[in-house]
N, C-alpha and C positions, 0 to 999 in steps of 0.2 A: 504494500500500500504506500503510495507516494505521500510525502508530507507537504503541506501547504507552506511555501516559503514566506507568505505574508502572515501566517498564524503566530500570535503571541499568547503564550499560556497565561491563564488568569493568575492574579497575585492576590492572596489573602494576607492581610497585615499580620505581623507577628503577634500583636496584642489580641487579635480575634482568635488566632489559632491557639494561643495559650489559654485564653478564656474558655474556648470549647473543650480543650483537653482537661483542664482543671475541673470545670463544671461537670463534665461527663463522668470523671472519676468520682467526684463527691456524690453525684446523683446515684451512680451505680452502687457505691458503698452504702448510701442511705437506704436504697431499696433492698440490698442484700441483707443488711442488718434487720430491716423491718420484717422480711419474710422469714428470717432465721428465728426471730422471737415470736413470730406469728402475730405481729401487731404493727401494721404499716400505717402510719399516720399521714393523712393527706390534709395539709393545712387549707383552710378556707379563707377567701378574701374578705367576705362580710359575715362569716360565721365562725364557729369554733373549730371547724374542720371535721374530719371523719376518721375513725379508726377502722381499718380493714383487717379481716382475719380470714384464714383458710383460702378458699378458691378465689374470692374477690381480691385478696391481697396478691396472690400469684398472677392474676390477670393484670392487675395494676403494675406489678413488677415487669410484665411483658411490655407495658406501655413505657415504663422507665427505660428498659433496654432499647426499645425503638428510638426513644429520644437521644440516648447516648450514641446509637449508630448514626443518626442524622447529624449530630454535632461532629462526630469523628469523620464522617464522609467529607465534610468541608475541609478538614485538615488533609486528608488523603488526596483530595482533588488538587490542593495547592502543590503538592509534591509530584503529582502525575503530570508530566509535560506533554502528553499526547493530546490531540484535539478531540476530547470526548467529554466536555463539560455538560453536554445535553444528557449523556448517560448518567453522570453523577446527579444531575438535577432530577431526572426521572427516578433514580434510585432513592434519593432523599424524599421526594414527594410520595412514593409508595410506602416508605417506612413511616412517614409523617401520618399518612392516612391510616395505616395499620395501627399506629400508636394511639391516635385519637379514638379509633374503634375499640381498642382494648380499654382505654380510659373510660369511655362511656359504658361499655359492657360491665366493667368492674363496679362502677357506681350504681348502675341499675340492679346488678345482682346483690349488692350490699343493702340497698334500700328495700328491695322486695324480698329479702331473705327472712 
């Protein structure tokens, strides 16, 4: 496959890459701890939040993992010099959609349980 001589790889600033890496590690650790003690707390913006247990907690953990994958895909995209930003964008959109689906399913299961 021929490379486009006019192509310039996208550049993600170092501060954004660092923020995505650190936040994804912290979020993953928070979710892992929550499911390991079977009490995953989801803070609320205008409420006291919600404690998830058992299956809803694991489904929310799936949403957390999807969020981490989306954040880390931005970092990987920066280092990939090939012309495939559309593939990374599609990858991130799919995992974002999947993550929001897990998030909603988890809350619905916790409410109607």
